[in-house]
MDAnalysis code that builds the backbone (N, CA, C; Angstrom):
import MDAnalysis as mda
import numpy as np

u = mda.Universe.empty(624, n_residues=208, atom_resindex=np.repeat(np.arange(208), 3), trajectory=True)
u.add_TopologyAttr("name", ["N", "CA", "C"] * 208)
u.add_TopologyAttr("resid", np.arange(1, 209))
u.add_TopologyAttr("resname", ["MET", "SER", "SER", "HIS", "THR", "LEU", "PHE", "LEU", "THR", "ILE", "GLY", "TRP", "VAL", "ALA", "THR", "ALA", "MET", "GLY", "TRP", "PHE", "LEU", "THR", "GLY", "VAL", "GLN", "LEU", "ARG", "ARG", "ALA", "TRP", "VAL", "VAL", "SER", "THR", "ASP", "GLY", "ILE", "ALA", "LEU", "ALA", "THR", "TRP", "SER", "THR", "PHE", "LEU", "PHE", "ALA", "THR", "ILE", "PHE", "TRP", "ILE", "TRP", "TYR", "GLY", "VAL", "SER", "LEU", "GLY", "ASP", "PRO", "VAL", "VAL", "LEU", "TRP", "SER", "SER", "LEU", "VAL", "ILE", "PHE", "PRO", "ILE", "GLN", "LEU", "ALA", "VAL", "ILE", "ALA", "ARG", "ILE", "GLU", "ARG", "LYS", "GLY", "GLU", "MET", "LYS", "THR", "ILE", "LEU", "SER", "SER", "ALA", "ALA", "PHE", "VAL", "PHE", "VAL", "THR", "CYS", "GLY", "ILE", "PRO", "THR", "LEU", "VAL", "TRP", "GLY", "TRP", "PRO", "GLY", "GLY", "CYS", "TYR", "GLY", "ALA", "GLY", "VAL", "LEU", "MET", "MET", "LEU", "ASN", "ARG", "TRP", "PRO", "GLN", "ILE", "ARG", "THR", "LEU", "ILE", "LYS", "SER", "ALA", "ASP", "VAL", "ASP", "GLY", "VAL", "SER", "VAL", "ALA", "SER", "TRP", "SER", "MET", "GLY", "LEU", "VAL", "SER", "LEU", "PHE", "LEU", "TRP", "ALA", "VAL", "TYR", "TYR", "SER", "GLU", "ASN", "ASN", "GLN", "TRP", "ALA", "PRO", "LEU", "LEU", "SER", "CYS", "VAL", "ALA", "ALA", "ALA", "LEU", "GLY", "ASN", "LEU", "VAL", "ILE", "VAL", "ILE", "LEU", "ALA", "SER", "TRP", "ARG", "HIS", "GLN", "GLN", "ARG", "ARG", "GLN", "VAL", "ARG", "GLN", "ALA", "GLU", "SER", "VAL", "GLY", "PRO", "LEU", "ALA", "SER"])
u.atoms.positions = np.array([
    [0.844, -1.200, 0.000],
    [0.000, 0.000, 0.000],
    [0.878, 1.248, 0.000],
    [0.638, 2.146, -0.949],
    [1.412, 3.382, -1.014],
    [1.008, 4.315, 0.118],
    [1.883, 5.296, 0.387],
    [1.582, 6.244, 1.465],
    [0.337, 7.066, 1.131],
    [0.162, 7.392, -0.153],
    [-1.017, 8.167, -0.555],
    [-2.296, 7.379, -0.299],
    [-2.267, 6.095, -0.641],
    [-3.436, 5.242, -0.393],
    [-3.725, 5.146, 1.093],
    [-2.667, 5.067, 1.887],
    [-2.837, 5.001, 3.340],
    [-3.523, 6.257, 3.862],
    [-3.073, 7.419, 3.405],
    [-3.679, 8.673, 3.854],
    [-5.130, 8.785, 3.389],
    [-5.405, 8.318, 2.155],
    [-6.784, 8.314, 1.672],
    [-7.664, 7.427, 2.543],
    [-7.136, 6.271, 2.908],
    [-7.885, 5.351, 3.771],
    [-8.183, 5.994, 5.113],
    [-7.190, 6.683, 5.670],
    [-7.383, 7.379, 6.948],
    [-8.489, 8.422, 6.810],
    [-8.485, 9.155, 5.694],
    [-9.519, 10.163, 5.473],
    [-10.908, 9.567, 5.385],
    [-11.033, 8.449, 4.671],
    [-12.351, 7.815, 4.547],
    [-12.806, 7.191, 5.861],
    [-11.866, 6.665, 6.635],
    [-12.220, 6.142, 7.964],
    [-12.731, 7.276, 8.847],
    [-12.046, 8.423, 8.797],
    [-12.491, 9.591, 9.566],
    [-13.873, 10.046, 9.107],
    [-14.122, 9.973, 7.807],
    [-15.439, 10.329, 7.268],
    [-16.519, 9.403, 7.809],
    [-16.244, 8.104, 7.787],
    [-17.209, 7.121, 8.296],
    [-17.469, 7.325, 9.782],
    [-16.424, 7.642, 10.531],
    [-16.584, 7.885, 11.963],
    [-17.447, 9.112, 12.209],
    [-17.218, 10.158, 11.419],
    [-18.019, 11.372, 11.573],
    [-19.489, 11.115, 11.316],
    [-19.769, 10.346, 10.267],
    [-21.157, 9.987, 9.949],
    [-21.775, 9.170, 11.076],
    [-21.028, 8.195, 11.573],
    [-21.554, 7.309, 12.606],
    [-21.817, 8.052, 13.908],
    [-20.856, 8.837, 14.355],
    [-21.015, 9.481, 15.663],
    [-22.083, 10.570, 15.630],
    [-22.240, 11.237, 14.480],
    [-23.322, 12.215, 14.366],
    [-24.664, 11.508, 14.411],
    [-24.729, 10.331, 13.778],
    [-25.948, 9.526, 13.838],
    [-26.260, 9.042, 15.236],
    [-25.222, 8.687, 15.985],
    [-25.412, 8.256, 17.376],
    [-26.008, 9.386, 18.202],
    [-25.503, 10.602, 17.994],
    [-26.028, 11.734, 18.749],
    [-27.469, 12.036, 18.360],
    [-27.792, 11.844, 17.073],
    [-29.174, 12.036, 16.630],
    [-30.095, 11.029, 17.316],
    [-29.686, 9.782, 17.334],
    [-30.499, 8.750, 17.986],
    [-30.671, 9.068, 19.470],
    [-29.588, 9.528, 20.094],
    [-29.657, 9.856, 21.524],
    [-30.630, 11.007, 21.763],
    [-30.600, 11.993, 20.865],
    [-31.490, 13.148, 21.016],
    [-32.952, 12.752, 20.857],
    [-33.233, 11.787, 19.978],
    [-34.616, 11.385, 19.725],
    [-35.114, 10.318, 20.686],
    [-34.229, 9.407, 21.096],
    [-34.660, 8.251, 21.888],
    [-34.397, 8.429, 23.376],
    [-33.240, 8.988, 23.719],
    [-32.854, 9.081, 25.135],
    [-33.300, 10.407, 25.737],
    [-32.622, 11.482, 25.361],
    [-32.920, 12.790, 25.950],
    [-32.199, 13.879, 25.174],
    [-32.754, 15.086, 25.228],
    [-32.065, 16.248, 24.661],
    [-31.378, 17.059, 25.757],
    [-31.464, 16.595, 26.993],
    [-30.859, 17.317, 28.110],
    [-29.351, 17.442, 27.905],
    [-28.857, 18.644, 28.061],
    [-27.423, 18.884, 27.962],
    [-26.927, 19.147, 26.555],
    [-27.781, 18.990, 25.538],
    [-27.361, 19.242, 24.161],
    [-27.568, 20.722, 23.851],
    [-26.493, 21.407, 23.495],
    [-26.549, 22.855, 23.286],
    [-26.899, 23.184, 21.833],
    [-27.990, 23.927, 21.643],
    [-28.414, 24.324, 20.299],
    [-27.356, 25.186, 19.622],
    [-26.740, 26.084, 20.380],
    [-25.719, 26.963, 19.801],
    [-24.565, 26.151, 19.222],
    [-24.173, 25.099, 19.925],
    [-23.078, 24.255, 19.448],
    [-23.449, 23.557, 18.152],
    [-24.630, 22.949, 18.116],
    [-25.013, 22.160, 16.951],
    [-25.369, 23.016, 15.746],
    [-25.941, 24.190, 15.952],
    [-26.228, 25.061, 14.808],
    [-24.929, 25.613, 14.224],
    [-23.949, 25.849, 15.079],
    [-22.647, 26.278, 14.575],
    [-21.964, 25.143, 13.823],
    [-22.090, 23.912, 14.350],
    [-21.606, 22.744, 13.611],
    [-22.167, 22.738, 12.188],
    [-23.465, 23.002, 12.093],
    [-24.153, 22.950, 10.800],
    [-23.564, 23.946, 9.808],
    [-23.412, 25.191, 10.247],
    [-22.903, 26.218, 9.335],
    [-21.410, 26.035, 9.060],
    [-20.682, 25.488, 10.029],
    [-19.275, 25.167, 9.786],
    [-19.156, 24.059, 8.741],
    [-20.107, 23.126, 8.764],
    [-20.126, 22.055, 7.763],
    [-20.296, 22.628, 6.361],
    [-21.119, 23.668, 6.238],
    [-21.277, 24.333, 4.935],
    [-19.937, 24.910, 4.472],
    [-19.191, 25.486, 5.405],
    [-17.861, 26.012, 5.071],
    [-16.959, 24.900, 4.545],
    [-16.960, 23.734, 5.236],
    [-16.083, 22.638, 4.820],
    [-16.533, 22.029, 3.493],
    [-17.838, 22.043, 3.216],
    [-18.321, 21.605, 1.900],
    [-17.757, 22.529, 0.818],
    [-17.837, 23.813, 1.077],
    [-17.304, 24.827, 0.168],
    [-15.799, 24.611, -0.038],
    [-15.102, 24.336, 1.060],
    [-13.658, 24.093, 1.001],
    [-13.356, 22.835, 0.186],
    [-14.111, 21.757, 0.406],
    [-13.905, 20.514, -0.320],
    [-14.132, 20.669, -1.809],
    [-15.160, 21.438, -2.181],
    [-15.439, 21.696, -3.598],
    [-14.292, 22.482, -4.221],
    [-13.841, 23.528, -3.531],
    [-12.760, 24.365, -4.047],
    [-11.464, 23.580, -4.190],
    [-11.214, 22.693, -3.215],
    [-9.986, 21.908, -3.206],
    [-10.046, 20.760, -4.212],
    [-11.267, 20.377, -4.591],
    [-11.425, 19.216, -5.460],
    [-11.083, 17.934, -4.739],
    [-11.317, 17.921, -3.429],
    [-10.986, 16.769, -2.585],
    [-12.272, 16.037, -2.217],
    [-12.528, 14.861, -2.804],
    [-13.783, 14.150, -2.513],
    [-13.904, 13.696, -1.069],
    [-12.777, 13.421, -0.415],
    [-12.829, 12.984, 0.986],
    [-13.348, 14.116, 1.864],
    [-12.764, 15.295, 1.716],
    [-13.200, 16.452, 2.502],
    [-14.650, 16.794, 2.175],
    [-15.000, 16.746, 0.897],
    [-16.363, 17.082, 0.480],
    [-17.384, 16.120, 1.076],
    [-17.171, 14.828, 0.890],
    [-18.161, 13.851, 1.353],
    [-18.205, 13.725, 2.866],
    [-17.093, 14.030, 3.525],
    [-17.102, 13.986, 4.991],
    [-18.105, 14.977, 5.558],
    [-18.317, 16.071, 4.847],
    [-19.283, 17.080, 5.287],
    [-20.682, 16.805, 4.750],
    [-20.758, 16.347, 3.504],
    [-22.073, 16.092, 2.906],
    [-22.857, 15.021, 3.659],
    [-22.165, 13.990, 4.151],
    [-22.889, 12.881, 4.789],
    [-23.431, 13.243, 6.170],
    [-22.813, 14.240, 6.825],
    [-23.295, 14.587, 8.168],
    [-24.266, 15.765, 8.160],
    [-24.304, 16.509, 7.055],
    [-25.147, 17.705, 7.008],
    [-26.621, 17.415, 7.306],
    [-27.261, 16.438, 6.647],
    [-28.682, 16.180, 6.949],
    [-28.910, 15.669, 8.366],
    [-27.919, 14.964, 8.910],
    [-28.064, 14.466, 10.283],
    [-28.018, 15.627, 11.266],
    [-27.123, 16.572, 11.019],
    [-27.060, 17.763, 11.869],
    [-28.370, 18.536, 11.819],
    [-28.959, 18.630, 10.632],
    [-30.260, 19.290, 10.503],
    [-31.305, 18.601, 11.374],
    [-31.279, 17.274, 11.384],
    [-32.253, 16.513, 12.171],
    [-32.045, 16.715, 13.667],
    [-30.782, 16.791, 14.105],
    [-30.504, 17.050, 15.524],
    [-31.051, 18.413, 15.920],
    [-30.805, 19.413, 15.086],
    [-31.287, 20.766, 15.375],
    [-32.810, 20.801, 15.397],
    [-33.436, 20.085, 14.468],
    [-34.902, 20.031, 14.445],
    [-35.447, 19.440, 15.738],
    [-34.694, 18.528, 16.317],
    [-35.131, 17.883, 17.560],
    [-34.980, 18.804, 18.768],
    [-33.877, 19.547, 18.842],
    [-33.608, 20.328, 20.054],
    [-34.057, 21.780, 19.949],
    [-34.336, 22.254, 18.720],
    [-34.756, 23.652, 18.560],
    [-36.145, 23.850, 19.149],
    [-36.266, 24.888, 19.930],
    [-37.536, 25.203, 20.580],
    [-38.023, 26.571, 20.107],
    [-39.299, 26.822, 20.337],
    [-39.905, 28.070, 19.896],
    [-39.144, 29.267, 20.461],
    [-38.867, 30.217, 19.595],
    [-38.201, 31.432, 20.035],
    [-36.688, 31.355, 20.005],
    [-36.126, 30.207, 19.559],
    [-34.676, 30.057, 19.573],
    [-34.036, 30.246, 18.196],
    [-34.808, 30.725, 17.233],
    [-34.256, 30.982, 15.905],
    [-33.129, 32.007, 15.972],
    [-33.195, 32.897, 16.952],
    [-32.141, 33.896, 17.125],
    [-30.796, 33.222, 17.366],
    [-30.805, 32.122, 18.116],
    [-29.574, 31.380, 18.382],
    [-28.992, 30.830, 17.088],
    [-29.854, 30.289, 16.237],
    [-29.406, 29.720, 14.965],
    [-28.840, 30.807, 14.050],
    [-29.523, 31.945, 13.986],
    [-29.047, 33.050, 13.150],
    [-27.729, 33.611, 13.683],
    [-27.598, 33.655, 15.000],
    [-26.342, 34.114, 15.604],
    [-25.200, 33.168, 15.241],
    [-25.500, 31.876, 15.201],
    [-24.487, 30.888, 14.819],
    [-24.049, 31.094, 13.373],
    [-25.023, 31.383, 12.501],
    [-24.698, 31.637, 11.092],
    [-23.780, 32.853, 10.963],
    [-24.097, 33.905, 11.707],
    [-23.270, 35.115, 11.672],
    [-21.876, 34.837, 12.226],
    [-21.814, 34.022, 13.274],
    [-20.547, 33.665, 13.904],
    [-19.639, 32.936, 12.913],
    [-20.208, 31.989, 12.169],
    [-19.429, 31.241, 11.182],
    [-18.973, 32.158, 10.048],
    [-19.829, 33.071, 9.633],
    [-19.454, 33.989, 8.560],
    [-18.293, 34.878, 8.983],
    [-18.334, 35.357, 10.225],
    [-17.272, 36.239, 10.719],
    [-15.957, 35.483, 10.878],
    [-16.014, 34.272, 11.428],
    [-14.783, 33.532, 11.724],
    [-14.225, 32.768, 10.529],
    [-15.087, 32.360, 9.602],
    [-14.630, 31.567, 8.452],
    [-14.799, 32.293, 7.117],
    [-15.983, 32.864, 6.908],
    [-16.276, 33.487, 5.624],
    [-15.412, 34.696, 5.327],
    [-15.372, 35.640, 6.255],
    [-14.594, 36.866, 6.031],
    [-13.101, 36.575, 5.888],
    [-12.491, 35.770, 6.788],
    [-11.066, 35.450, 6.600],
    [-10.774, 34.783, 5.254],
    [-11.710, 33.951, 4.771],
    [-11.517, 33.311, 3.463],
    [-11.527, 34.349, 2.347],
    [-12.455, 35.287, 2.424],
    [-12.546, 36.331, 1.405],
    [-11.327, 37.248, 1.419],
    [-10.757, 37.462, 2.601],
    [-9.634, 38.397, 2.734],
    [-8.287, 37.713, 2.503],
    [-8.076, 36.535, 3.125],
    [-6.768, 35.869, 3.092],
    [-6.759, 34.534, 2.349],
    [-7.873, 34.179, 1.746],
    [-7.912, 32.907, 1.039],
    [-8.219, 31.743, 1.976],
    [-8.097, 30.532, 1.448],
    [-8.475, 29.349, 2.221],
    [-7.662, 29.135, 3.495],
    [-6.343, 29.429, 3.505],
    [-5.618, 29.290, 4.771],
    [-6.219, 30.154, 5.876],
    [-6.579, 31.396, 5.525],
    [-7.207, 32.271, 6.518],
    [-8.522, 31.713, 7.006],
    [-9.321, 31.181, 6.073],
    [-10.595, 30.589, 6.456],
    [-10.432, 29.378, 7.346],
    [-9.430, 28.552, 7.047],
    [-9.203, 27.347, 7.857],
    [-8.699, 27.695, 9.250],
    [-7.808, 28.689, 9.345],
    [-7.380, 29.130, 10.677],
    [-8.569, 29.694, 11.448],
    [-9.412, 30.445, 10.733],
    [-10.624, 30.952, 11.373],
    [-11.528, 29.830, 11.829],
    [-11.589, 28.756, 11.021],
    [-12.398, 27.597, 11.401],
    [-11.864, 26.945, 12.667],
    [-10.535, 26.977, 12.839],
    [-9.948, 26.439, 14.067],
    [-10.394, 27.221, 15.286],
    [-10.378, 28.551, 15.150],
    [-10.869, 29.401, 16.245],
    [-12.344, 29.120, 16.499],
    [-13.104, 29.028, 15.408],
    [-14.537, 28.757, 15.533],
    [-14.797, 27.425, 16.232],
    [-14.086, 26.380, 15.814],
    [-14.341, 25.056, 16.375],
    [-13.989, 24.982, 17.854],
    [-12.979, 25.740, 18.249],
    [-12.653, 25.758, 19.673],
    [-13.712, 26.546, 20.449],
    [-14.070, 27.734, 19.946],
    [-15.080, 28.546, 20.622],
    [-16.447, 27.872, 20.595],
    [-16.705, 27.101, 19.539],
    [-17.997, 26.437, 19.402],
    [-18.224, 25.389, 20.482],
    [-17.137, 24.862, 20.993],
    [-17.281, 23.880, 22.079],
    [-17.682, 24.550, 23.391],
    [-17.505, 25.852, 23.494],
    [-17.753, 26.527, 24.763],
    [-19.191, 26.411, 25.252],
    [-20.232, 26.612, 24.405],
    [-21.601, 26.434, 24.915],
    [-21.834, 25.048, 25.506],
    [-21.266, 24.014, 24.840],
    [-21.421, 22.661, 25.372],
    [-20.656, 22.501, 26.677],
    [-19.461, 23.071, 26.740],
    [-18.668, 23.016, 27.970],
    [-19.388, 23.751, 29.093],
    [-19.929, 24.926, 28.781],
    [-20.658, 25.711, 29.784],
    [-21.881, 24.954, 30.281],
    [-22.595, 24.295, 29.357],
    [-23.763, 23.501, 29.752],
    [-23.358, 22.389, 30.702],
    [-22.248, 21.740, 30.414],
    [-21.777, 20.646, 31.266],
    [-21.323, 21.145, 32.631],
    [-20.803, 22.357, 32.669],
    [-20.376, 22.934, 33.946],
    [-21.578, 23.328, 34.795],
    [-22.596, 23.898, 34.142],
    [-23.746, 24.442, 34.879],
    [-24.819, 23.406, 35.188],
    [-25.011, 22.434, 34.305],
    [-26.123, 21.492, 34.447],
    [-25.633, 20.111, 34.847],
    [-26.287, 19.550, 35.862],
    [-25.951, 18.189, 36.291],
    [-26.726, 17.153, 35.491],
    [-27.772, 17.582, 34.788],
    [-28.617, 16.663, 34.029],
    [-28.187, 16.693, 32.565],
    [-27.322, 15.770, 32.190],
    [-26.737, 15.776, 30.844],
    [-26.919, 14.417, 30.166],
    [-28.077, 13.809, 30.371],
    [-28.326, 12.492, 29.787],
    [-28.256, 12.506, 28.262],
    [-28.491, 13.662, 27.653],
    [-28.471, 13.746, 26.196],
    [-27.079, 13.832, 25.597],
    [-26.059, 13.977, 26.431],
    [-24.690, 14.119, 25.941],
    [-24.004, 12.753, 25.931],
    [-23.550, 12.340, 24.776],
    [-22.908, 11.036, 24.627],
    [-21.394, 11.167, 24.738],
    [-20.839, 10.588, 25.802],
    [-19.383, 10.590, 25.968],
    [-18.728, 9.820, 24.825],
    [-19.365, 8.718, 24.426],
    [-18.811, 7.900, 23.342],
    [-18.715, 8.695, 22.040],
    [-19.748, 9.481, 21.741],
    [-19.749, 10.264, 20.501],
    [-18.640, 11.305, 20.500],
    [-18.516, 12.027, 21.610],
    [-17.475, 13.049, 21.684],
    [-16.084, 12.418, 21.684],
    [-15.945, 11.232, 22.272],
    [-14.657, 10.526, 22.263],
    [-14.298, 10.081, 20.849],
    [-15.288, 9.544, 20.144],
    [-15.053, 9.162, 18.752],
    [-14.726, 10.387, 17.905],
    [-15.377, 11.503, 18.223],
    [-15.064, 12.746, 17.528],
    [-13.614, 13.147, 17.733],
    [-13.124, 12.917, 18.943],
    [-11.731, 13.214, 19.267],
    [-10.794, 12.369, 18.404],
    [-11.104, 11.081, 18.305],
    [-10.295, 10.186, 17.469],
    [-10.389, 10.594, 15.996],
    [-11.602, 10.938, 15.561],
    [-11.807, 11.349, 14.175],
    [-10.991, 12.594, 13.837],
    [-10.967, 13.553, 14.748],
    [-10.198, 14.776, 14.521],
    [-8.703, 14.480, 14.434],
    [-8.249, 13.527, 15.236],
    [-6.844, 13.111, 15.158],
    [-6.544, 12.527, 13.775],
    [-7.466, 11.688, 13.277],
    [-7.280, 11.103, 11.945],
    [-7.263, 12.178, 10.861],
    [-8.134, 13.194, 11.022],
    [-8.139, 14.284, 10.046],
    [-6.822, 15.052, 10.078],
    [-6.263, 15.241, 11.269],
    [-4.975, 15.927, 11.372],
    [-3.896, 15.139, 10.626],
    [-3.938, 13.819, 10.768],
    [-2.992, 12.966, 10.040],
    [-3.220, 13.082, 8.533],
    [-4.490, 13.067, 8.129],
    [-4.829, 13.164, 6.699],
    [-4.293, 14.459, 6.096],
    [-4.501, 15.573, 6.777],
    [-4.053, 16.865, 6.247],
    [-2.532, 16.998, 6.259],
    [-1.873, 16.206, 7.101],
    [-0.413, 16.306, 7.183],
    [0.273, 15.789, 5.924],
    [-0.440, 14.976, 5.113],
    [0.187, 14.399, 3.913],
    [0.720, 15.492, 2.993],
    [-0.077, 16.526, 2.788],
    [0.317, 17.609, 1.879],
    [0.703, 18.883, 2.626],
    [1.050, 18.711, 3.902],
    [1.441, 19.856, 4.739],
    [0.388, 20.956, 4.738],
    [-0.872, 20.552, 4.837],
    [-1.969, 21.526, 4.908],
    [-2.119, 21.967, 6.370],
    [-1.269, 22.894, 6.759],
    [-1.160, 23.246, 8.174],
    [-2.399, 23.941, 8.708],
    [-3.058, 24.726, 7.887],
    [-4.232, 25.467, 8.375],
    [-5.360, 24.522, 8.806],
    [-5.836, 23.604, 7.945],
    [-6.871, 22.680, 8.411],
    [-6.371, 21.721, 9.480],
    [-5.077, 21.371, 9.423],
    [-4.517, 20.487, 10.452],
    [-4.624, 21.129, 11.832],
    [-4.201, 22.390, 11.935],
    [-4.262, 23.081, 13.224],
    [-5.706, 23.322, 13.657],
    [-6.607, 23.476, 12.693],
    [-8.029, 23.593, 13.030],
    [-8.513, 22.328, 13.723],
    [-8.084, 21.182, 13.201],
    [-8.471, 19.902, 13.806],
    [-7.894, 19.755, 15.209],
    [-6.666, 20.201, 15.391],
    [-6.046, 20.130, 16.718],
    [-6.815, 20.994, 17.713],
    [-7.199, 22.202, 17.286],
    [-7.963, 23.098, 18.163],
    [-9.291, 22.469, 18.553],
    [-9.986, 21.887, 17.574],
    [-11.268, 21.241, 17.861],
    [-11.082, 20.039, 18.770],
    [-9.999, 19.303, 18.563],
    [-9.734, 18.119, 19.384],
    [-9.542, 18.490, 20.849],
    [-8.885, 19.604, 21.106],
    [-8.704, 20.056, 22.490],
    [-10.051, 20.344, 23.141],
    [-10.959, 20.974, 22.379],
    [-12.300, 21.220, 22.897],
    [-13.041, 19.929, 23.177],
    [-12.926, 18.962, 22.267],
    [-13.561, 17.660, 22.475],
    [-13.049, 16.978, 23.734],
    [-11.746, 17.097, 23.955],
    [-11.146, 16.464, 25.127],
    [-11.741, 17.019, 26.415],
    [-11.907, 18.341, 26.470],
    [-12.506, 18.965, 27.654],
    [-13.943, 18.482, 27.842],
    [-14.699, 18.393, 26.752],
    [-16.091, 17.937, 26.833],
    [-16.165, 16.497, 27.308],
    [-15.291, 15.645, 26.798],
    [-15.272, 14.236, 27.221],
    [-15.009, 14.130, 28.718],
    [-14.060, 14.920, 29.206],
    [-13.729, 14.881, 30.638],
    [-14.913, 15.355, 31.480],
    [-15.506, 16.488, 31.094],
    [-16.627, 17.035, 31.863],
    [-17.856, 16.133, 31.797],
    [-18.160, 15.612, 30.608],
    [-19.333, 14.748, 30.458],
    [-19.159, 13.459, 31.254],
    [-17.959, 12.908, 31.240],
    [-17.693, 11.694, 32.021],
    [-17.897, 11.964, 33.506],
    [-17.432, 13.115, 33.950],
    [-17.596, 13.502, 35.359],
    [-19.067, 13.658, 35.713],
    [-19.828, 14.324, 34.847],
    [-21.259, 14.531, 35.110],
    [-22.031, 13.213, 35.098],
    [-21.723, 12.334, 34.170],
    [-22.408, 11.040, 34.128],
    [-22.058, 10.204, 35.363],
    [-20.817, 10.317, 35.815],
    [-20.422, 9.615, 37.035],
    [-21.192, 10.155, 38.234],
    [-21.334, 11.475, 38.300],
    [-22.141, 12.075, 39.366],
    [-23.571, 11.561, 39.324],
    [-24.117, 11.484, 38.117],
    [-25.496, 11.026, 37.938],
    [-25.663, 9.589, 38.419],
    [-24.694, 8.745, 38.085],
    [-24.752, 7.349, 38.532],
    [-24.679, 7.247, 40.046],
    [-23.846, 8.091, 40.651],
    [-23.713, 8.069, 42.111],
    [-25.003, 8.504, 42.789],
    [-25.666, 9.525, 42.219],
    [-26.940, 9.986, 42.776],
    [-27.991, 8.894, 42.670],
    [-28.069, 8.256, 41.516],
    [-29.055, 7.194, 41.326],
    [-28.780, 6.011, 42.245],
    [-27.509, 5.718, 42.421],
    [-27.152, 4.622, 43.311],
    [-27.540, 4.945, 44.744],
    [-27.293, 6.199, 45.150],
    [-27.658, 6.618, 46.503],
    [-29.164, 6.583, 46.695],
    [-29.903, 6.982, 45.650],
    [-31.364, 6.970, 45.741],
    [-31.911, 5.552, 45.842],
    [-31.263, 4.613, 45.145],
    [-31.731, 3.228, 45.195],
    [-31.370, 2.553, 46.506],
    [-30.252, 2.946, 47.077],
    [-29.820, 2.370, 48.355],
    [-30.580, 2.997, 49.509],
    [-30.929, 4.287, 49.355],
    [-31.608, 5.010, 50.433],
    [-32.833, 4.320, 50.984],
    [-33.822, 3.965, 50.151],
    [-35.027, 3.310, 50.667],
    [-34.730, 1.987, 51.351],
    [-33.717, 1.257, 50.834],
    [-33.375, -0.027, 51.448],
    [-32.754, 0.175, 52.819],
    [-31.962, 1.242, 52.931],
    [-31.299, 1.506, 54.210],
    [-32.288, 1.919, 55.280],
    [-33.388, 2.550, 54.866],
    [-34.377, 2.996, 55.844],
    [-35.327, 1.863, 56.214],
])
C-alpha cells in the first residue's frame, strides 16, 4: 500500500466515523434525551459544515467534500429535535458567527485564513457545550462515546491533512480536538455524578 493510499484510507475512515457518531447523537437526542445538548453548538456545527463543503469543492478533494455532505442532513435533524420556539435567534447568531470567523477570513486571506478561522470557531464552538456541562448536572443527552469518537476522528483528520502539509486545516483539527477532550472529561464527570446519585437513591429506601 502506497503512502497516498494510506492517507486516503485514513480520510475515509475519519469520514465514516463522523457519519456514525453524528448519527449516534441524533439517535440519543430522539430516543434518550435532549438534556445537555446545546443548540448553539449544533447550529454552529451545521454552518461550519457548509464552510467545509465549500472548502472541499474548491480543493477538489472528494474525501473532505463527502465527509461534510454525509453529516449535514443528520445535523439538521438534531437541530430540528432540540430547537424550541423562540430560539431561531440562536441559529441566526451561529450563522453570523461562522461567517465572521470563516467566511470573512476566506474572502480576505484565502483558504488558509478561512481554515485558521475555522480552528478558532471550532474551539469557541465547544464553549456552549462546555458551559452547559459545567452548569447542568442533568446531561443524559450528551454522549461521551460520541465526543470521544469525535476526538479520534479529529486526530485522523490531522494525520490526513499532514500528507500535503496543509497546516491550516490540520491546526483547526487540533484546536477542535482540544475542545472535544474537555467535553469528554466534563461529560464523564457529570455522568459519574449522575450514577452516584441514582445509586444513593436506590440504596436510600433499602437503608431505611
